[in-house]
C-alpha distance (Angstrom), angle and dihedral (degrees) to the residues before:
residue distance angle dihedral
M1 . . .
A2 3.80 . .
A3 3.75 119.8 .
H4 3.76 115.7 -101.4
P5 3.86 106.2 -97.9
K6 3.80 93.3 -125.7
A7 3.81 87.1 60.8
L8 3.84 89.2 81.5
D9 3.79 108.9 111.8
L10 3.83 101.2 -131.8
K11 3.81 88.6 -159.5
T12 3.82 88.2 70.5
V13 3.83 90.8 58.2
W14 3.79 109.8 92.6
L15 3.82 92.8 -136.7
F16 3.83 91.5 57.7
S17 3.81 99.9 30.4
S18 3.84 95.3 106.5
C19 3.80 94.0 47.3
T20 3.80 121.3 115.2
T21 3.78 120.6 -121.7
S22 3.83 89.0 -104.0
E23 3.83 91.5 51.5
L24 3.83 90.6 48.1
R25 3.80 90.3 52.0
K26 3.79 89.6 52.7
I27 3.82 92.3 49.2
R28 3.81 92.0 45.4
G29 3.82 89.3 54.0
Q30 3.84 90.4 58.2
L31 3.80 98.1 47.6
E32 3.79 121.3 98.4
E33 3.80 121.6 -155.1
A34 3.77 122.7 -130.0
H35 3.80 134.6 175.2
V36 3.79 113.7 -144.9
P37 3.83 124.3 -164.0
A38 3.77 121.3 -134.5
E39 3.80 118.0 -81.5
K40 3.82 95.5 22.9
V41 3.84 118.2 140.2
L42 3.76 106.7 -127.2
V43 3.80 98.1 178.3
E44 3.74 126.1 12.5
E45 3.82 123.9 -146.4
G46 3.80 111.8 -111.7
T47 3.85 96.1 20.7
I48 3.74 125.1 110.9
G49 3.79 111.7 -97.3
R50 3.76 122.1 -127.2
E51 3.81 103.2 164.0
F52 3.78 141.6 53.0
F53 3.84 115.7 -148.0
L54 3.81 131.8 -154.5
I55 3.82 116.2 -168.9
V56 3.81 113.9 -132.6
N57 3.82 96.4 175.8
G58 3.80 136.5 -13.6
T59 3.81 129.5 46.0
A60 3.77 136.7 -90.7
I61 3.81 135.5 -163.7
V62 3.77 123.0 -133.5
T63 3.82 117.3 -149.7
R64 3.76 132.7 -177.8
N65 3.75 120.6 -170.2
G66 3.82 88.3 -6.3
K67 3.84 93.3 -57.7
K68 3.80 123.3 114.2
V69 3.79 109.1 -115.4
A70 3.81 102.6 167.3
S71 3.80 148.3 -2.6
L72 3.78 121.1 -134.0
G73 3.81 129.3 -156.9
P74 3.75 141.2 174.0
G75 3.84 112.6 -30.8
A76 3.80 93.3 21.4
Y77 3.75 118.9 120.7
F78 3.79 135.4 -162.4
G79 3.79 142.3 173.8
E80 3.77 98.4 60.7
L81 3.79 97.3 112.9
A82 3.81 94.0 61.7
L83 3.82 89.9 47.8
L84 3.78 92.9 50.0
D85 3.80 98.4 49.1
R86 3.83 100.3 20.5
R87 3.79 90.0 -132.4
P88 3.81 127.4 130.7
R89 3.79 119.2 -72.2
S90 3.83 113.4 -84.9
A91 3.82 93.1 -148.3
S92 3.80 143.7 11.4
V93 3.76 122.0 -113.0
T94 3.80 120.3 -159.7
S95 3.80 127.8 -178.1
E96 3.79 110.5 -111.1
T97 3.82 93.3 -171.0
D98 3.80 133.0 11.0
M99 3.75 105.6 -66.5
D100 3.79 141.1 -166.5
V101 3.81 112.5 -147.4
L102 3.73 138.3 177.9
V103 3.78 114.2 -135.8
L104 3.77 135.6 -158.6
S105 3.81 120.4 -167.5
Q106 3.80 120.3 -140.5
R107 3.80 90.9 -96.0
Q108 3.82 93.8 46.6
F109 3.86 91.2 45.3
N110 3.84 91.0 53.0
G111 3.83 89.7 47.1
V112 3.81 91.6 52.2
L113 3.87 91.2 49.2
D114 3.81 88.2 52.0
L115 3.82 94.1 45.6
V116 3.85 95.7 44.4
P117 3.82 111.4 32.9
A118 3.85 91.1 179.0
I119 3.82 88.3 72.7
T120 3.78 90.7 58.9
H121 3.78 89.8 57.8
K122 3.82 91.6 48.4
L123 3.81 91.0 49.7
L124 3.79 89.9 51.7
S125 3.78 90.3 50.5
A126 3.79 92.0 48.5
M127 3.82 91.8 48.0
A128 3.77 91.5 49.3
A129 3.83 90.2 51.0
R130 3.83 91.2 49.4
L131 3.80 91.2 48.3
R132 3.86 92.1 50.0
E133 3.81 90.5 47.8
S134 3.80 91.5 48.6
D135 3.83 90.9 47.4
S136 3.79 92.5 49.4
K137 3.79 90.5 52.3
A138 3.79 91.9 47.2
F139 3.80 95.6 49.8
H140 3.83 99.3 40.3
């Protein structure tokens, strides 16, 4: 039997690791649970993003221009870039296995950023790291 999605300890997720117990409770209250069957497209490259996803269990594949660029597992998150800049998704993410995810809508995501400013700093750090990694691949 699969673990209940809310059983994920948000403190173990890098994005939320510096949050206080009170902040984690606020975040948890905004998250919606979803079960995703294998081979379901969660976000599609080029479409406008409306959700942020956090993987509780299962795995997903990230593709860009039809090529696999990454695998994601429990504790990984995706979808934040499209919510931050309201531009089309930069990649597609498809469930590789059955998955349990926690989801924030655009409105909930913005609310969490307002409630827990530390997350904004973590997202900026993560985006900077992704940009540097992307640049190093492009220039080497």
